[in-house]
N, C-alpha and C positions, 0 to 999 in steps of 0.2 A: 621206622615202623615195622611191625611183624608181618612179613609177607604172607605168613600162613593165615592171617585174618582176611585176606582178600578172597572174594568169591572164586571158586574153582570154575574154570572155563571149559566148555565142551570142545573137544578136538574137531567136531563137525563145523566149527566156526570158520575153518579155513576153506571148506567147500563153499560156504555162503559168501565169503570174501572173494574167492576166485570167480564165481559166477557174476557177482555184482560188478567187480572190477572189469571183467571181460565185456559185460554189457555196456559199461561206461566207455571203454576204449572203442567198442564198435560204434556207439552213438557218435562219437567224435570222428571216427574214421568215415562214417557215412556223411555226416554234415560237411566235413571239409573236403569231400570229393568234389563238391560244387566249385570251390575256388581252385582246387588242384587241376581240375579238368576244364577250367574256364575257357581256354583257347578253343576247345571243341564245342562246348555247350553254348556259348554266346551266339555264334553264327547259326548253329543248328536250331535253336529256339527263337532266333531273331530278337535277342534281348538288348534293351538299352542298358546303360551303366546303372541307372537307378533300379531297374528290374533285377539285374544281376545281384546287386547288393541286398535287395529284398529277399531273394531266394537264399542267399548265403546265411541270412539271419533268421529265416522262417522257423526252423526248429526251436530256436531260443524264444521266439515270440510266443509260442504256445505255452511255455512255462509261466509266462506272466499271468495268464488267465487260469491255468490249471493247478498251479502249485498249492494254493490254499485249500481248494476242495480235495486235492489229492491227499494231502496230509491229514485232513480231518476225517475223510472217509476211511483211510488206513487205520486211524485210531479206533474207529468204530468196528470195522470189518476185518482188519488185518492187512498188512502190506502185501502179502503174497497175492491175495485175490485182486486187489486194486491194480497192482503192476501187471498181473497176468492179463487183465482186460486191455491195458494199455499196449502190451506187447502184440496182442492179436491185431489191434487197430493199426499199430505201427508197421506190421508186416505188409498190410495192404498198401501203405504209403511207400515202403521201401521197394517193393516189387513194381508198384505203379509208376515209379520213375522211369522204368524201362520203356513204357508206352506213352509217356508224356511228349507232346508235340509242340507245345507253346508255353508261354509264361503262366497262364492261368492254370493249366493242368499240372504243370510242375509245382506251382505254389501249393495247390491242393494236396498233392502227394507228399510234399515236404512238411506241410502242417500236420498231416496224418502221421507221418513218421515221427514227428516231434512229441507225440503224446506220451509214449513210454519214457522218453527222456525226462519229461516234466514229472511224471509219477514216481520214477525211480529216484531222481535227485531230491525230491521233497521228502522222501522216506528213508534216506540213508542214515540220518541221525537215529531214527527209531530202530532200524534193522541192526546197525552196528552197536547201538547202546544195549540192546537185548542180548546180543551174542558175544560182544567183546567187553562189555562193562568197563572195568578199569583200564582196558586197553583200547577203548574206543578211538582215542587220538591216533593210535598206530594204524588202525583200520581205515580211518578217514584219510590219513596220509597216503596209503596205497591207492585209495579211490581217486584222490586228486591227481596222483602221478599217472594213473591209467589214462586220464584224459590226454596228457601230453604224449603218451605212448601211441594212442590212436591217431593223433595229429601227425606225429613223425612218420608212422607207418603209411598213412594215406599219401603223404608227400612223396614217399619213396616208391610205393608199389602201384598206385593208381595210374600213373603215366605208362606203366609197362603193359597194360592190357591192350589188346588189339583194337578195342572200340569202347566208347562210353557205355554202351549197353552191356558189354562183357564185364566192365568194372562194376556197374550197378548190380548185375546179376550175382557176382561174387559176394559183394557186401550184404545184399539182401539174404542170400543163402546162409551166410555166416550168422546173421541175426536170427534166422529160422532155427538153426542148430542151438543157439543159446536160449531161444524161447522154449524149446523142448527141455533143455537142461533146467531152466527156471521152473517149469511146470512139474518136473519129476523130482527135483532135488531140493528146492528151496522150502524151508520150514519157517514158520513165524517165530518159533521159540525153541530152545533146547528141550530135550525130553525130560518130562517131570517138572517143567517150569511153566507156570501160568502167566498169560498176558493179562494186565489189568483190564477188567471188563467194564462196560458202561454202567454207571450207577442208575438206579431207578429213583426218579424224583417225581413226586406227586402222581405216582402210578404210571409214569412214562419213562422209558429208558432214555439216556442221554442221546441227543441227536448229534450229527456231525457239526452243526452250528454251535452246539454247546461245547464241543471239544475245542473248536477254534476260539470261542470266547474266552475260555480258560487260558489258552496260550496267549491271546491278544492282551490279556490283563497283566502279563509279565513285562515289566519295564525293561528288565535285563535282556529279554529276548528281542525287543525292539532295538536296543543298543547294539546287540550282535548283528541284527539285520542291516542296520545303517552302516556299521563298521565294515561288514563284508561287502556291502554295496559300494562304498567309497573306494575300498581297495580294488574291487573288480573294475570299477569305472576307470580308475587311474591306469590299471594294467591294460585294459582294453584300448584306451586312448594311446598308450605307449606302443602297443603292438601294431596298431593300425597306422601310426604315423612314421614308424621306423623306415620302411622301404622308400617312401618319397623323400624323407628327410636325408637319408644317406645318399640318395640320387642327387639331391641338391648339393651334397658335398663332393660330388664327382664320381660316385660309384655307378656301375652299370646296374640295370634292373636285377640281373641274376645275382650279382654280388650283394646288392641290398637285401634281397630275399634270403640269401644264404646266411648272411650275418645276423639277420633278424631271427632266423630259425635257431641260432645258437642260444638265444635267451630261453627258448623252450627246453633245451637240455638242462640249463641251470634250474629252471622251474621244476622239472621232473625230479631232479635230485633233492631240491628243497622240500618238495611235497613228500617224498618218500622217506627221507632220513631226518628232516627237521623235527617232526613230532616226537620221534623216539629219542633224539638227542635232548630236546627241551624237557621231555618227560623225566629224564634222569636228574634234573635239577630240583632242589628243594622248592624254589620259587621260580615259576615260569615267566612271570610278568616282566622282570628286569631284562631278561634275554629277549623276549618278544618285542619289547619297546626298542631295544638296541638294534636288532636286526631290521626292524621296520624303518627306523631312522636312517640306517646305512643304505638300505635299498632305495629309499626316497632320494637321498643325497646323490647316489649314483645315477639315478634317472635324471635329476636336475642338471647334472654335469655332463650328460651325454654329448651335447653339442660341442663341448670344449675338449673332449678327450680325443687325442690323435687317432687317426684311422690305423687299421692294422691290429697288431697284437694288443696294444693298450685298450682299444675299444672292445675287442673280443673278450678280454679278461673282465672288463667292466660289465659287459652284458651277462656273462656267465654268473658273476658274483651278484649282480642285481637280480637276476632270475632266481638264484639260489636263496638269497636272504628274503626276497619278496614273497616267496612261496612257503616259507617255513611256518608262518603263523595262520594261514588260511584254514588248514584242516583243524587246528586247535580251536579256532573261533567257531567253525561250523559245528563242532562236536559239543561245545560248551553247554547249550541249553538243556541237554538231558541231565546235567549235574545240578540244575536249578531245582530246589525243592518243590516249587510250584509247577514244574514241567514233568520231570522224570520220564520213564518209558511210556506212561499212559498218554501224555499229551505231546510226545516228541514229534509225531508226524505233523500235527498242526503247527508246532513251532518251526519245523523244517519247511513247511509250506509257506509260512509267513516270511521266513528268511529268504526263500527262493524268489517270491514275488517282489519283495522290497529291493533285494540286491540286484535283480535283473533290471528293474526300473532305473536304479541308479547307474547300472553299467551301460544303459542306453543313453541316459541324459547327460552324464558327466562328460563323455567325449565330445558331445555336441556343444555343451557349454564352453569347454576349453577351446574348441575350434572357433567359436564365436568371439571369444576374448582375444585369442592369439592370432587368428587368421592364418596366413602363410608364414608367420614369423616362427620358424622351427626352434630357434633358441628359446624364445619365450614359452613356446608350447612345452618343451621338455622341463623347463623350470616350474611351470604351473603343475604339470603332472607329478613331479617329484614332491612338491609341497602338498598336493592333495593326498598322495600316498602316506606322507609323514603324518598327516592329520589323523590317520587311523590309530596312531600311538596314543592319542587322547582317549579314544574309546577303550583301548586295551587297559589304560590306567584306571578307568572308571569301573570296569567289570571285575568280578572276582578273579583271583589267580587261577589259571587253567589247571594247575597241579593241586589246588587246595582240596578238592574232593578226593583225589587219589591218595594224598598224604595225610588226610584227616584220621585221627584215632578212631578205631572201630571197636565195638564191644565184642565179647566172646560169642 
């Protein structure tokens, strides 16, 4: 195809991507401080195991309820305004962690903190679709990779602070700086480009509910949401079970956590480079199906792979192949004719809600079936991940819109 026919992209898009990616890395940095500093936090707040798990998942829980309204409101008022409100609310929660003295107060603060995460995640499709257009997959890959960066950095740096309060103060202040950057530098669209406005129907402008209804009528968006949710569920289940499973094979707790962290490095590379590599192919679907099946097979065989270098290589490759398709799937709805930039926020909200529900339920269901049988657990997790290849096969090719002939 003639590359000259592609829309010219604003160089300011890199500023947008940098701020969004840094906010995502920071959100993961703050969320995973709870588990990283668990040894100090649990006795300080007198937490039970169940309470600690609830705190660790609290920011994600907010997204289940806010993703749909976040996307629909952004379609109507613009992503900058909606996320700005969320950032201000989240700052109260981030700084509020410093004064939390028990489970209830910490839960409230973490729920408040999770607001901007939900609003931002729901609208990345819209933001990147408007600014990156044919390169949306690349931007989404950087966004996915930034989450891994945040997790790795918090594992390395949080234990180095002299106290939990010092660690919380640093991360909250980092969020404050990025909030100021968002307010000053984020724009809803490139200069001279208009965002699709709400239509007037029967004398009334389209409401946020109207935007969501349009997105909800898209069957392909629902397929994307279910596919992303199944993949996230399998990945969450795999990440959670690795340390105890490796301990059952004779590893120490530290060794189990360290080798589990290796999979994060593979995921980071897969998210960062996968979309760009797949984007160079004429057809993305065969590659996406292949890497998904390989990733699922590697998970299923985890229990049988010898400890040491073979297991390390397997985890890196599994993380690499497993993360390559996620950004492409998340970015796909904006290429659907019935969605486009106008309804991308609502589509992103729907995907966020459905996928998070799946990521909560699937690990529970797998554990109910397999119990403490780690071999069976890994096999089921691998099969579940491979099931996403079915959805990839049903959906349009991820490169179809990019490679489609364009008029002059």
